[in-house]
mmCIF file of the N, C-alpha and C atoms, coordinates in Angstrom:
data_MODEL
# 
_entry.id   MODEL 
# 
loop_
_atom_site.group_PDB 
_atom_site.id 
_atom_site.type_symbol 
_atom_site.label_atom_id 
_atom_site.label_alt_id 
_atom_site.label_comp_id 
_atom_site.label_asym_id 
_atom_site.label_entity_id 
_atom_site.label_seq_id 
_atom_site.pdbx_PDB_ins_code 
_atom_site.Cartn_x 
_atom_site.Cartn_y 
_atom_site.Cartn_z 
_atom_site.occupancy 
_atom_site.B_iso_or_equiv 
_atom_site.pdbx_formal_charge 
_atom_site.auth_seq_id 
_atom_site.auth_comp_id 
_atom_site.auth_asym_id 
_atom_site.auth_atom_id 
_atom_site.pdbx_PDB_model_num 
ATOM 1   N N  . UNK A 1 1  ? 245.202 263.775 168.370 1.00 0.00 ? 1  UNK A N  1 
ATOM 2   C CA . UNK A 1 1  ? 245.277 264.842 169.351 1.00 0.00 ? 1  UNK A CA 1 
ATOM 3   C C  . UNK A 1 1  ? 245.553 264.233 170.725 1.00 0.00 ? 1  UNK A C  1 
ATOM 4   N N  . UNK A 1 2  ? 246.611 264.654 171.419 1.00 0.00 ? 2  UNK A N  1 
ATOM 5   C CA . UNK A 1 2  ? 246.927 264.080 172.732 1.00 0.00 ? 2  UNK A CA 1 
ATOM 6   C C  . UNK A 1 2  ? 245.870 264.434 173.779 1.00 0.00 ? 2  UNK A C  1 
ATOM 7   N N  . UNK A 1 3  ? 245.647 263.514 174.709 1.00 0.00 ? 3  UNK A N  1 
ATOM 8   C CA . UNK A 1 3  ? 244.684 263.749 175.796 1.00 0.00 ? 3  UNK A CA 1 
ATOM 9   C C  . UNK A 1 3  ? 245.338 263.528 177.155 1.00 0.00 ? 3  UNK A C  1 
ATOM 10  N N  . UNK A 1 4  ? 246.588 263.802 177.291 1.00 0.00 ? 4  UNK A N  1 
ATOM 11  C CA . UNK A 1 4  ? 247.300 263.509 178.524 1.00 0.00 ? 4  UNK A CA 1 
ATOM 12  C C  . UNK A 1 4  ? 248.239 262.360 178.263 1.00 0.00 ? 4  UNK A C  1 
ATOM 13  N N  . UNK A 1 5  ? 248.692 261.721 179.292 1.00 0.00 ? 5  UNK A N  1 
ATOM 14  C CA . UNK A 1 5  ? 249.654 260.651 179.110 1.00 0.00 ? 5  UNK A CA 1 
ATOM 15  C C  . UNK A 1 5  ? 249.115 259.304 179.520 1.00 0.00 ? 5  UNK A C  1 
ATOM 16  N N  . UNK A 1 6  ? 249.861 258.300 179.117 1.00 0.00 ? 6  UNK A N  1 
ATOM 17  C CA . UNK A 1 6  ? 249.555 256.923 179.494 1.00 0.00 ? 6  UNK A CA 1 
ATOM 18  C C  . UNK A 1 6  ? 249.624 256.821 181.023 1.00 0.00 ? 6  UNK A C  1 
ATOM 19  N N  . UNK A 1 7  ? 248.677 256.125 181.610 1.00 0.00 ? 7  UNK A N  1 
ATOM 20  C CA . UNK A 1 7  ? 248.658 255.981 183.062 1.00 0.00 ? 7  UNK A CA 1 
ATOM 21  C C  . UNK A 1 7  ? 249.819 255.137 183.568 1.00 0.00 ? 7  UNK A C  1 
ATOM 22  N N  . UNK A 1 8  ? 250.409 254.328 182.684 1.00 0.00 ? 8  UNK A N  1 
ATOM 23  C CA . UNK A 1 8  ? 251.497 253.457 183.118 1.00 0.00 ? 8  UNK A CA 1 
ATOM 24  C C  . UNK A 1 8  ? 252.862 254.106 182.907 1.00 0.00 ? 8  UNK A C  1 
ATOM 25  N N  . UNK A 1 9  ? 253.094 254.679 181.717 1.00 0.00 ? 9  UNK A N  1 
ATOM 26  C CA . UNK A 1 9  ? 254.437 255.168 181.402 1.00 0.00 ? 9  UNK A CA 1 
ATOM 27  C C  . UNK A 1 9  ? 254.518 256.681 181.207 1.00 0.00 ? 9  UNK A C  1 
ATOM 28  N N  . UNK A 1 10 ? 253.378 257.358 181.050 1.00 0.00 ? 10 UNK A N  1 
ATOM 29  C CA . UNK A 1 10 ? 253.376 258.813 180.898 1.00 0.00 ? 10 UNK A CA 1 
ATOM 30  C C  . UNK A 1 10 ? 253.521 259.306 179.473 1.00 0.00 ? 10 UNK A C  1 
ATOM 31  N N  . UNK A 1 11 ? 253.722 258.402 178.494 1.00 0.00 ? 11 UNK A N  1 
ATOM 32  C CA . UNK A 1 11 ? 253.838 258.835 177.104 1.00 0.00 ? 11 UNK A CA 1 
ATOM 33  C C  . UNK A 1 11 ? 252.537 259.459 176.629 1.00 0.00 ? 11 UNK A C  1 
ATOM 34  N N  . UNK A 1 12 ? 252.626 260.483 175.739 1.00 0.00 ? 12 UNK A N  1 
ATOM 35  C CA . UNK A 1 12 ? 251.390 261.045 175.184 1.00 0.00 ? 12 UNK A CA 1 
ATOM 36  C C  . UNK A 1 12 ? 250.647 259.982 174.388 1.00 0.00 ? 12 UNK A C  1 
ATOM 37  N N  . UNK A 1 13 ? 249.332 259.999 174.479 1.00 0.00 ? 13 UNK A N  1 
ATOM 38  C CA . UNK A 1 13 ? 248.523 259.046 173.717 1.00 0.00 ? 13 UNK A CA 1 
ATOM 39  C C  . UNK A 1 13 ? 247.454 259.788 172.946 1.00 0.00 ? 13 UNK A C  1 
ATOM 40  N N  . UNK A 1 14 ? 246.925 259.143 171.925 1.00 0.00 ? 14 UNK A N  1 
ATOM 41  C CA . UNK A 1 14 ? 245.909 259.772 171.090 1.00 0.00 ? 14 UNK A CA 1 
ATOM 42  C C  . UNK A 1 14 ? 244.559 259.736 171.772 1.00 0.00 ? 14 UNK A C  1 
ATOM 43  N N  . UNK A 1 15 ? 243.791 260.770 171.533 1.00 0.00 ? 15 UNK A N  1 
ATOM 44  C CA . UNK A 1 15 ? 242.450 260.852 172.102 1.00 0.00 ? 15 UNK A CA 1 
ATOM 45  C C  . UNK A 1 15 ? 241.646 259.658 171.623 1.00 0.00 ? 15 UNK A C  1 
ATOM 46  N N  . UNK A 1 16 ? 240.882 259.099 172.508 1.00 0.00 ? 16 UNK A N  1 
ATOM 47  C CA . UNK A 1 16 ? 240.070 257.955 172.154 1.00 0.00 ? 16 UNK A CA 1 
ATOM 48  C C  . UNK A 1 16 ? 240.664 256.638 172.620 1.00 0.00 ? 16 UNK A C  1 
ATOM 49  N N  . UNK A 1 17 ? 241.957 256.600 172.909 1.00 0.00 ? 17 UNK A N  1 
ATOM 50  C CA . UNK A 1 17 ? 242.521 255.362 173.437 1.00 0.00 ? 17 UNK A CA 1 
ATOM 51  C C  . UNK A 1 17 ? 242.137 255.264 174.907 1.00 0.00 ? 17 UNK A C  1 
ATOM 52  N N  . UNK A 1 18 ? 241.142 254.487 175.169 1.00 0.00 ? 18 UNK A N  1 
ATOM 53  C CA . UNK A 1 18 ? 240.667 254.314 176.527 1.00 0.00 ? 18 UNK A CA 1 
ATOM 54  C C  . UNK A 1 18 ? 241.123 252.960 177.016 1.00 0.00 ? 18 UNK A C  1 
ATOM 55  N N  . UNK A 1 19 ? 241.392 252.730 178.253 1.00 0.00 ? 19 UNK A N  1 
ATOM 56  C CA . UNK A 1 19 ? 241.331 253.644 179.371 1.00 0.00 ? 19 UNK A CA 1 
ATOM 57  C C  . UNK A 1 19 ? 242.658 254.350 179.624 1.00 0.00 ? 19 UNK A C  1 
ATOM 58  N N  . UNK A 1 20 ? 243.133 255.019 178.650 1.00 0.00 ? 20 UNK A N  1 
ATOM 59  C CA . UNK A 1 20 ? 244.311 255.877 178.749 1.00 0.00 ? 20 UNK A CA 1 
ATOM 60  C C  . UNK A 1 20 ? 245.613 255.114 178.974 1.00 0.00 ? 20 UNK A C  1 
ATOM 61  N N  . UNK A 1 21 ? 245.815 254.069 178.195 1.00 0.00 ? 21 UNK A N  1 
ATOM 62  C CA . UNK A 1 21 ? 247.087 253.363 178.145 1.00 0.00 ? 21 UNK A CA 1 
ATOM 63  C C  . UNK A 1 21 ? 247.592 253.448 176.717 1.00 0.00 ? 21 UNK A C  1 
ATOM 64  N N  . UNK A 1 22 ? 248.883 253.662 176.536 1.00 0.00 ? 22 UNK A N  1 
ATOM 65  C CA . UNK A 1 22 ? 249.432 253.712 175.181 1.00 0.00 ? 22 UNK A CA 1 
ATOM 66  C C  . UNK A 1 22 ? 249.469 252.296 174.599 1.00 0.00 ? 22 UNK A C  1 
ATOM 67  N N  . UNK A 1 23 ? 249.621 252.224 173.298 1.00 0.00 ? 23 UNK A N  1 
ATOM 68  C CA . UNK A 1 23 ? 249.619 250.922 172.634 1.00 0.00 ? 23 UNK A CA 1 
ATOM 69  C C  . UNK A 1 23 ? 250.761 250.037 173.124 1.00 0.00 ? 23 UNK A C  1 
ATOM 70  N N  . UNK A 1 24 ? 251.939 250.636 173.411 1.00 0.00 ? 24 UNK A N  1 
ATOM 71  C CA . UNK A 1 24 ? 253.083 249.851 173.890 1.00 0.00 ? 24 UNK A CA 1 
ATOM 72  C C  . UNK A 1 24 ? 252.778 249.207 175.240 1.00 0.00 ? 24 UNK A C  1 
ATOM 73  N N  . UNK A 1 25 ? 252.173 249.963 176.146 1.00 0.00 ? 25 UNK A N  1 
ATOM 74  C CA . UNK A 1 25 ? 251.856 249.412 177.468 1.00 0.00 ? 25 UNK A CA 1 
ATOM 75  C C  . UNK A 1 25 ? 250.747 248.366 177.369 1.00 0.00 ? 25 UNK A C  1 
ATOM 76  N N  . UNK A 1 26 ? 249.773 248.593 176.486 1.00 0.00 ? 26 UNK A N  1 
ATOM 77  C CA . UNK A 1 26 ? 248.749 247.576 176.265 1.00 0.00 ? 26 UNK A CA 1 
ATOM 78  C C  . UNK A 1 26 ? 249.403 246.294 175.746 1.00 0.00 ? 26 UNK A C  1 
ATOM 79  N N  . UNK A 1 27 ? 250.365 246.441 174.828 1.00 0.00 ? 27 UNK A N  1 
ATOM 80  C CA . UNK A 1 27 ? 251.055 245.274 174.270 1.00 0.00 ? 27 UNK A CA 1 
ATOM 81  C C  . UNK A 1 27 ? 251.824 244.529 175.362 1.00 0.00 ? 27 UNK A C  1 
ATOM 82  N N  . UNK A 1 28 ? 252.457 245.260 176.298 1.00 0.00 ? 28 UNK A N  1 
ATOM 83  C CA . UNK A 1 28 ? 253.165 244.616 177.409 1.00 0.00 ? 28 UNK A CA 1 
ATOM 84  C C  . UNK A 1 28 ? 252.219 243.766 178.244 1.00 0.00 ? 28 UNK A C  1 
ATOM 85  N N  . UNK A 1 29 ? 250.974 244.220 178.338 1.00 0.00 ? 29 UNK A N  1 
ATOM 86  C CA . UNK A 1 29 ? 249.968 243.480 179.095 1.00 0.00 ? 29 UNK A CA 1 
ATOM 87  C C  . UNK A 1 29 ? 249.325 242.379 178.250 1.00 0.00 ? 29 UNK A C  1 
ATOM 88  N N  . UNK A 1 30 ? 249.768 242.250 176.997 1.00 0.00 ? 30 UNK A N  1 
ATOM 89  C CA . UNK A 1 30 ? 249.213 241.240 176.110 1.00 0.00 ? 30 UNK A CA 1 
ATOM 90  C C  . UNK A 1 30 ? 247.870 241.626 175.538 1.00 0.00 ? 30 UNK A C  1 
ATOM 91  N N  . UNK A 1 31 ? 247.610 242.929 175.439 1.00 0.00 ? 31 UNK A N  1 
ATOM 92  C CA . UNK A 1 31 ? 246.315 243.417 174.966 1.00 0.00 ? 31 UNK A CA 1 
ATOM 93  C C  . UNK A 1 31 ? 246.472 244.256 173.712 1.00 0.00 ? 31 UNK A C  1 
ATOM 94  N N  . UNK A 1 32 ? 245.426 244.296 172.918 1.00 0.00 ? 32 UNK A N  1 
ATOM 95  C CA . UNK A 1 32 ? 245.323 245.232 171.807 1.00 0.00 ? 32 UNK A CA 1 
ATOM 96  C C  . UNK A 1 32 ? 244.125 246.103 172.114 1.00 0.00 ? 32 UNK A C  1 
ATOM 97  N N  . UNK A 1 33 ? 244.148 247.342 171.628 1.00 0.00 ? 33 UNK A N  1 
ATOM 98  C CA . UNK A 1 33 ? 243.030 248.224 171.917 1.00 0.00 ? 33 UNK A CA 1 
ATOM 99  C C  . UNK A 1 33 ? 241.795 247.814 171.131 1.00 0.00 ? 33 UNK A C  1 
ATOM 100 N N  . UNK A 1 34 ? 240.704 247.644 171.823 1.00 0.00 ? 34 UNK A N  1 
ATOM 101 C CA . UNK A 1 34 ? 239.379 247.492 171.235 1.00 0.00 ? 34 UNK A CA 1 
ATOM 102 C C  . UNK A 1 34 ? 238.373 247.790 172.347 1.00 0.00 ? 34 UNK A C  1 
ATOM 103 N N  . UNK A 1 35 ? 237.111 247.582 172.094 1.00 0.00 ? 35 UNK A N  1 
ATOM 104 C CA . UNK A 1 35 ? 236.092 247.951 173.079 1.00 0.00 ? 35 UNK A CA 1 
ATOM 105 C C  . UNK A 1 35 ? 236.120 247.111 174.348 1.00 0.00 ? 35 UNK A C  1 
ATOM 106 N N  . UNK A 1 36 ? 236.784 245.956 174.323 1.00 0.00 ? 36 UNK A N  1 
ATOM 107 C CA . UNK A 1 36 ? 236.851 245.098 175.509 1.00 0.00 ? 36 UNK A CA 1 
ATOM 108 C C  . UNK A 1 36 ? 238.062 245.377 176.385 1.00 0.00 ? 36 UNK A C  1 
ATOM 109 N N  . UNK A 1 37 ? 238.917 246.325 176.005 1.00 0.00 ? 37 UNK A N  1 
ATOM 110 C CA . UNK A 1 37 ? 240.136 246.606 176.781 1.00 0.00 ? 37 UNK A CA 1 
ATOM 111 C C  . UNK A 1 37 ? 239.833 246.923 178.238 1.00 0.00 ? 37 UNK A C  1 
ATOM 112 N N  . UNK A 1 38 ? 238.873 247.801 178.561 1.00 0.00 ? 38 UNK A N  1 
ATOM 113 C CA . UNK A 1 38 ? 238.643 248.084 179.984 1.00 0.00 ? 38 UNK A CA 1 
ATOM 114 C C  . UNK A 1 38 ? 238.337 246.821 180.792 1.00 0.00 ? 38 UNK A C  1 
ATOM 115 N N  . UNK A 1 39 ? 237.520 245.936 180.247 1.00 0.00 ? 39 UNK A N  1 
ATOM 116 C CA . UNK A 1 39 ? 237.180 244.705 180.961 1.00 0.00 ? 39 UNK A CA 1 
ATOM 117 C C  . UNK A 1 39 ? 238.416 243.831 181.146 1.00 0.00 ? 39 UNK A C  1 
ATOM 118 N N  . UNK A 1 40 ? 239.214 243.668 180.107 1.00 0.00 ? 40 UNK A N  1 
ATOM 119 C CA . UNK A 1 40 ? 240.396 242.825 180.206 1.00 0.00 ? 40 UNK A CA 1 
ATOM 120 C C  . UNK A 1 40 ? 241.450 243.434 181.120 1.00 0.00 ? 40 UNK A C  1 
ATOM 121 N N  . UNK A 1 41 ? 241.564 244.766 181.151 1.00 0.00 ? 41 UNK A N  1 
ATOM 122 C CA . UNK A 1 41 ? 242.504 245.402 182.080 1.00 0.00 ? 41 UNK A CA 1 
ATOM 123 C C  . UNK A 1 41 ? 242.087 245.132 183.521 1.00 0.00 ? 41 UNK A C  1 
ATOM 124 N N  . UNK A 1 42 ? 240.797 245.201 183.797 1.00 0.00 ? 42 UNK A N  1 
ATOM 125 C CA . UNK A 1 42 ? 240.323 244.904 185.143 1.00 0.00 ? 42 UNK A CA 1 
ATOM 126 C C  . UNK A 1 42 ? 240.704 243.491 185.557 1.00 0.00 ? 42 UNK A C  1 
ATOM 127 N N  . UNK A 1 43 ? 240.640 242.555 184.622 1.00 0.00 ? 43 UNK A N  1 
ATOM 128 C CA . UNK A 1 43 ? 240.983 241.170 184.929 1.00 0.00 ? 43 UNK A CA 1 
ATOM 129 C C  . UNK A 1 43 ? 242.467 241.010 185.216 1.00 0.00 ? 43 UNK A C  1 
ATOM 130 N N  . UNK A 1 44 ? 243.329 241.853 184.628 1.00 0.00 ? 44 UNK A N  1 
ATOM 131 C CA . UNK A 1 44 ? 244.778 241.736 184.788 1.00 0.00 ? 44 UNK A CA 1 
ATOM 132 C C  . UNK A 1 44 ? 245.311 242.526 185.975 1.00 0.00 ? 44 UNK A C  1 
ATOM 133 N N  . UNK A 1 45 ? 244.512 243.408 186.557 1.00 0.00 ? 45 UNK A N  1 
ATOM 134 C CA . UNK A 1 45 ? 245.007 244.221 187.674 1.00 0.00 ? 45 UNK A CA 1 
ATOM 135 C C  . UNK A 1 45 ? 245.405 243.326 188.838 1.00 0.00 ? 45 UNK A C  1 
ATOM 136 N N  . UNK A 1 46 ? 246.478 243.708 189.459 1.00 0.00 ? 46 UNK A N  1 
ATOM 137 C CA . UNK A 1 46 ? 246.932 242.960 190.616 1.00 0.00 ? 46 UNK A CA 1 
ATOM 138 C C  . UNK A 1 46 ? 246.063 243.299 191.813 1.00 0.00 ? 46 UNK A C  1 
ATOM 139 N N  . UNK A 1 47 ? 245.695 242.300 192.539 1.00 0.00 ? 47 UNK A N  1 
ATOM 140 C CA . UNK A 1 47 ? 244.900 242.483 193.744 1.00 0.00 ? 47 UNK A CA 1 
ATOM 141 C C  . UNK A 1 47 ? 245.776 242.127 194.919 1.00 0.00 ? 47 UNK A C  1 
ATOM 142 N N  . UNK A 1 48 ? 245.849 243.015 195.877 1.00 0.00 ? 48 UNK A N  1 
ATOM 143 C CA . UNK A 1 48 ? 246.604 242.740 197.096 1.00 0.00 ? 48 UNK A CA 1 
ATOM 144 C C  . UNK A 1 48 ? 245.601 242.338 198.169 1.00 0.00 ? 48 UNK A C  1 
ATOM 145 N N  . UNK A 1 49 ? 245.743 241.127 198.633 1.00 0.00 ? 49 UNK A N  1 
ATOM 146 C CA . UNK A 1 49 ? 244.880 240.646 199.711 1.00 0.00 ? 49 UNK A CA 1 
ATOM 147 C C  . UNK A 1 49 ? 245.717 240.666 200.987 1.00 0.00 ? 49 UNK A C  1 
ATOM 148 N N  . UNK A 1 50 ? 245.182 241.272 202.031 1.00 0.00 ? 50 UNK A N  1 
ATOM 149 C CA . UNK A 1 50 ? 246.003 241.462 203.225 1.00 0.00 ? 50 UNK A CA 1 
ATOM 150 C C  . UNK A 1 50 ? 245.258 241.094 204.500 1.00 0.00 ? 50 UNK A C  1 
ATOM 151 N N  . UNK A 1 51 ? 244.515 240.014 204.463 1.00 0.00 ? 51 UNK A N  1 
ATOM 152 C CA . UNK A 1 51 ? 243.684 239.676 205.606 1.00 0.00 ? 51 UNK A CA 1 
ATOM 153 C C  . UNK A 1 51 ? 244.289 238.635 206.538 1.00 0.00 ? 51 UNK A C  1 
ATOM 154 N N  . UNK A 1 52 ? 245.343 237.946 206.108 1.00 0.00 ? 52 UNK A N  1 
ATOM 155 C CA . UNK A 1 52 ? 245.888 236.865 206.921 1.00 0.00 ? 52 UNK A CA 1 
ATOM 156 C C  . UNK A 1 52 ? 247.181 237.291 207.605 1.00 0.00 ? 52 UNK A C  1 
ATOM 157 N N  . UNK A 1 53 ? 247.249 236.993 208.876 1.00 0.00 ? 53 UNK A N  1 
ATOM 158 C CA . UNK A 1 53 ? 248.335 237.468 209.728 1.00 0.00 ? 53 UNK A CA 1 
ATOM 159 C C  . UNK A 1 53 ? 249.724 237.090 209.234 1.00 0.00 ? 53 UNK A C  1 
ATOM 160 N N  . UNK A 1 54 ? 249.870 235.937 208.660 1.00 0.00 ? 54 UNK A N  1 
ATOM 161 C CA . UNK A 1 54 ? 251.199 235.463 208.246 1.00 0.00 ? 54 UNK A CA 1 
ATOM 162 C C  . UNK A 1 54 ? 251.509 235.769 206.783 1.00 0.00 ? 54 UNK A C  1 
ATOM 163 N N  . UNK A 1 55 ? 250.663 236.553 206.116 1.00 0.00 ? 55 UNK A N  1 
ATOM 164 C CA . UNK A 1 55 ? 250.894 236.884 204.712 1.00 0.00 ? 55 UNK A CA 1 
ATOM 165 C C  . UNK A 1 55 ? 251.300 238.351 204.571 1.00 0.00 ? 55 UNK A C  1 
ATOM 166 N N  . UNK A 1 56 ? 251.928 238.693 203.437 1.00 0.00 ? 56 UNK A N  1 
ATOM 167 C CA . UNK A 1 56 ? 252.351 240.084 203.229 1.00 0.00 ? 56 UNK A CA 1 
ATOM 168 C C  . UNK A 1 56 ? 251.182 241.058 203.305 1.00 0.00 ? 56 UNK A C  1 
ATOM 169 N N  . UNK A 1 57 ? 251.490 242.257 203.707 1.00 0.00 ? 57 UNK A N  1 
ATOM 170 C CA . UNK A 1 57 ? 250.564 243.393 203.750 1.00 0.00 ? 57 UNK A CA 1 
ATOM 171 C C  . UNK A 1 57 ? 249.562 243.340 204.908 1.00 0.00 ? 57 UNK A C  1 
ATOM 172 N N  . UNK A 1 58 ? 249.733 242.416 205.831 1.00 0.00 ? 58 UNK A N  1 
ATOM 173 C CA . UNK A 1 58 ? 248.808 242.354 206.974 1.00 0.00 ? 58 UNK A CA 1 
ATOM 174 C C  . UNK A 1 58 ? 248.785 243.676 207.736 1.00 0.00 ? 58 UNK A C  1 
ATOM 175 N N  . UNK A 1 59 ? 249.912 244.396 207.688 1.00 0.00 ? 59 UNK A N  1 
ATOM 176 C CA . UNK A 1 59 ? 249.977 245.662 208.432 1.00 0.00 ? 59 UNK A CA 1 
ATOM 177 C C  . UNK A 1 59 ? 248.966 246.696 207.936 1.00 0.00 ? 59 UNK A C  1 
ATOM 178 N N  . UNK A 1 60 ? 248.325 246.447 206.803 1.00 0.00 ? 60 UNK A N  1 
ATOM 179 C CA . UNK A 1 60 ? 247.315 247.382 206.293 1.00 0.00 ? 60 UNK A CA 1 
ATOM 180 C C  . UNK A 1 60 ? 245.909 247.065 206.789 1.00 0.00 ? 60 UNK A C  1 
ATOM 181 N N  . UNK A 1 61 ? 245.743 245.990 207.564 1.00 0.00 ? 61 UNK A N  1 
ATOM 182 C CA . UNK A 1 61 ? 244.407 245.657 208.071 1.00 0.00 ? 61 UNK A CA 1 
ATOM 183 C C  . UNK A 1 61 ? 244.093 246.475 209.314 1.00 0.00 ? 61 UNK A C  1 
ATOM 184 N N  . UNK A 1 62 ? 242.833 246.489 209.668 1.00 0.00 ? 62 UNK A N  1 
ATOM 185 C CA . UNK A 1 62 ? 242.397 247.159 210.900 1.00 0.00 ? 62 UNK A CA 1 
ATOM 186 C C  . UNK A 1 62 ? 242.874 246.409 212.133 1.00 0.00 ? 62 UNK A C  1 
ATOM 187 N N  . UNK A 1 63 ? 243.305 245.167 211.940 1.00 0.00 ? 63 UNK A N  1 
ATOM 188 C CA . UNK A 1 63 ? 243.683 244.321 213.065 1.00 0.00 ? 63 UNK A CA 1 
ATOM 189 C C  . UNK A 1 63 ? 245.182 244.281 213.316 1.00 0.00 ? 63 UNK A C  1 
ATOM 190 N N  . UNK A 1 64 ? 245.954 244.949 212.497 1.00 0.00 ? 64 UNK A N  1 
ATOM 191 C CA . UNK A 1 64 ? 247.402 244.982 212.693 1.00 0.00 ? 64 UNK A CA 1 
ATOM 192 C C  . UNK A 1 64 ? 247.716 245.616 214.048 1.00 0.00 ? 64 UNK A C  1 
ATOM 193 N N  . UNK A 1 65 ? 248.709 245.096 214.745 1.00 0.00 ? 65 UNK A N  1 
ATOM 194 C CA . UNK A 1 65 ? 248.978 245.549 216.113 1.00 0.00 ? 65 UNK A CA 1 
ATOM 195 C C  . UNK A 1 65 ? 249.729 246.884 216.190 1.00 0.00 ? 65 UNK A C  1 
ATOM 196 N N  . UNK A 1 66 ? 249.082 247.927 215.719 1.00 0.00 ? 66 UNK A N  1 
ATOM 197 C CA . UNK A 1 66 ? 249.641 249.278 215.817 1.00 0.00 ? 66 UNK A CA 1 
ATOM 198 C C  . UNK A 1 66 ? 248.689 250.108 216.658 1.00 0.00 ? 66 UNK A C  1 
ATOM 199 N N  . UNK A 1 67 ? 249.128 250.568 217.811 1.00 0.00 ? 67 UNK A N  1 
ATOM 200 C CA . UNK A 1 67 ? 248.229 251.317 218.693 1.00 0.00 ? 67 UNK A CA 1 
ATOM 201 C C  . UNK A 1 67 ? 247.778 252.640 218.090 1.00 0.00 ? 67 UNK A C  1 
ATOM 202 N N  . UNK A 1 68 ? 246.585 253.033 218.495 1.00 0.00 ? 68 UNK A N  1 
ATOM 203 C CA . UNK A 1 68 ? 246.008 254.317 218.100 1.00 0.00 ? 68 UNK A CA 1 
ATOM 204 C C  . UNK A 1 68 ? 245.782 255.104 219.383 1.00 0.00 ? 68 UNK A C  1 
ATOM 205 N N  . UNK A 1 69 ? 246.322 256.319 219.445 1.00 0.00 ? 69 UNK A N  1 
ATOM 206 C CA . UNK A 1 69 ? 246.152 257.160 220.632 1.00 0.00 ? 69 UNK A CA 1 
ATOM 207 C C  . UNK A 1 69 ? 245.518 258.479 220.207 1.00 0.00 ? 69 UNK A C  1 
ATOM 208 N N  . UNK A 1 70 ? 244.372 258.788 220.797 1.00 0.00 ? 70 UNK A N  1 
ATOM 209 C CA . UNK A 1 70 ? 243.657 260.038 220.509 1.00 0.00 ? 70 UNK A CA 1 
ATOM 210 C C  . UNK A 1 70 ? 243.004 260.553 221.781 1.00 0.00 ? 70 UNK A C  1 
ATOM 211 N N  . UNK A 1 71 ? 243.080 261.819 221.996 1.00 0.00 ? 71 UNK A N  1 
ATOM 212 C CA . UNK A 1 71 ? 242.392 262.442 223.119 1.00 0.00 ? 71 UNK A CA 1 
ATOM 213 C C  . UNK A 1 71 ? 242.719 261.838 224.475 1.00 0.00 ? 71 UNK A C  1 
ATOM 214 N N  . UNK A 1 72 ? 243.954 261.417 224.668 1.00 0.00 ? 72 UNK A N  1 
ATOM 215 C CA . UNK A 1 72 ? 244.357 260.863 225.956 1.00 0.00 ? 72 UNK A CA 1 
ATOM 216 C C  . UNK A 1 72 ? 243.971 259.402 226.156 1.00 0.00 ? 72 UNK A C  1 
ATOM 217 N N  . UNK A 1 73 ? 243.362 258.777 225.144 1.00 0.00 ? 73 UNK A N  1 
ATOM 218 C CA . UNK A 1 73 ? 243.008 257.361 225.234 1.00 0.00 ? 73 UNK A CA 1 
ATOM 219 C C  . UNK A 1 73 ? 243.818 256.589 224.205 1.00 0.00 ? 73 UNK A C  1 
ATOM 220 N N  . UNK A 1 74 ? 244.014 255.299 224.478 1.00 0.00 ? 74 UNK A N  1 
ATOM 221 C CA . UNK A 1 74 ? 244.785 254.467 223.553 1.00 0.00 ? 74 UNK A CA 1 
ATOM 222 C C  . UNK A 1 74 ? 244.049 253.152 223.302 1.00 0.00 ? 74 UNK A C  1 
ATOM 223 N N  . UNK A 1 75 ? 244.139 252.661 222.083 1.00 0.00 ? 75 UNK A N  1 
ATOM 224 C CA . UNK A 1 75 ? 243.554 251.393 221.666 1.00 0.00 ? 75 UNK A CA 1 
ATOM 225 C C  . UNK A 1 75 ? 244.651 250.570 221.001 1.00 0.00 ? 75 UNK A C  1 
ATOM 226 N N  . UNK A 1 76 ? 244.625 249.235 221.161 1.00 0.00 ? 76 UNK A N  1 
ATOM 227 C CA . UNK A 1 76 ? 245.703 248.409 220.610 1.00 0.00 ? 76 UNK A CA 1 
ATOM 228 C C  . UNK A 1 76 ? 245.727 248.326 219.077 1.00 0.00 ? 76 UNK A C  1 
ATOM 229 N N  . UNK A 1 77 ? 244.565 248.539 218.421 1.00 0.00 ? 77 UNK A N  1 
ATOM 230 C CA . UNK A 1 77 ? 244.505 248.516 216.947 1.00 0.00 ? 77 UNK A CA 1 
ATOM 231 C C  . UNK A 1 77 ? 243.487 249.547 216.484 1.00 0.00 ? 77 UNK A C  1 
ATOM 232 N N  . UNK A 1 78 ? 243.502 249.847 215.216 1.00 0.00 ? 78 UNK A N  1 
ATOM 233 C CA . UNK A 1 78 ? 242.500 250.775 214.687 1.00 0.00 ? 78 UNK A CA 1 
ATOM 234 C C  . UNK A 1 78 ? 241.104 250.151 214.744 1.00 0.00 ? 78 UNK A C  1 
ATOM 235 N N  . UNK A 1 79 ? 241.008 248.826 214.691 1.00 0.00 ? 79 UNK A N  1 
ATOM 236 C CA . UNK A 1 79 ? 239.701 248.158 214.815 1.00 0.00 ? 79 UNK A CA 1 
ATOM 237 C C  . UNK A 1 79 ? 239.135 248.350 216.215 1.00 0.00 ? 79 UNK A C  1 
ATOM 238 N N  . UNK A 1 80 ? 239.996 248.283 217.233 1.00 0.00 ? 80 UNK A N  1 
ATOM 239 C CA . UNK A 1 80 ? 239.531 248.552 218.599 1.00 0.00 ? 80 UNK A CA 1 
ATOM 240 C C  . UNK A 1 80 ? 238.989 249.981 218.684 1.00 0.00 ? 80 UNK A C  1 
ATOM 241 N N  . UNK A 1 81 ? 239.705 250.925 218.106 1.00 0.00 ? 81 UNK A N  1 
ATOM 242 C CA . UNK A 1 81 ? 239.260 252.324 218.115 1.00 0.00 ? 81 UNK A CA 1 
ATOM 243 C C  . UNK A 1 81 ? 237.910 252.446 217.413 1.00 0.00 ? 81 UNK A C  1 
ATOM 244 N N  . UNK A 1 82 ? 237.795 251.842 216.237 1.00 0.00 ? 82 UNK A N  1 
ATOM 245 C CA . UNK A 1 82 ? 236.554 251.908 215.469 1.00 0.00 ? 82 UNK A CA 1 
ATOM 246 C C  . UNK A 1 82 ? 235.377 251.360 216.271 1.00 0.00 ? 82 UNK A C  1 
ATOM 247 N N  . UNK A 1 83 ? 235.571 250.203 216.894 1.00 0.00 ? 83 UNK A N  1 
ATOM 248 C CA . UNK A 1 83 ? 234.478 249.576 217.648 1.00 0.00 ? 83 UNK A CA 1 
ATOM 249 C C  . UNK A 1 83 ? 234.112 250.370 218.893 1.00 0.00 ? 83 UNK A C  1 
ATOM 250 N N  . UNK A 1 84 ? 235.051 251.120 219.429 1.00 0.00 ? 84 UNK A N  1 
ATOM 251 C CA . UNK A 1 84 ? 234.797 251.910 220.635 1.00 0.00 ? 84 UNK A CA 1 
ATOM 252 C C  . UNK A 1 84 ? 233.965 253.173 220.340 1.00 0.00 ? 84 UNK A C  1 
ATOM 253 N N  . UNK A 1 85 ? 233.827 253.524 219.079 1.00 0.00 ? 85 UNK A N  1 
ATOM 254 C CA . UNK A 1 85 ? 233.112 254.760 218.740 1.00 0.00 ? 85 UNK A CA 1 
ATOM 255 C C  . UNK A 1 85 ? 231.629 254.630 218.831 1.00 0.00 ? 85 UNK A C  1 
# 
């Protein structure tokens, strides 16, 4: 019985296949379905670290140099705004 689609590709999957990935997508990740799949999927998830100025994704930090203007006041970063509250 289908329970929605695979979170990766959208294909219908059978009820009970947790955490809602089809067998093909699990195979692409080098996994087979069993009770340890959720733990192993967590280990394979990509983590984006964005804390260093010269590395990708720094613009997502509170310290990225994008001004915030609210209520007639301006701050050089969202961290400045946060600390001013």
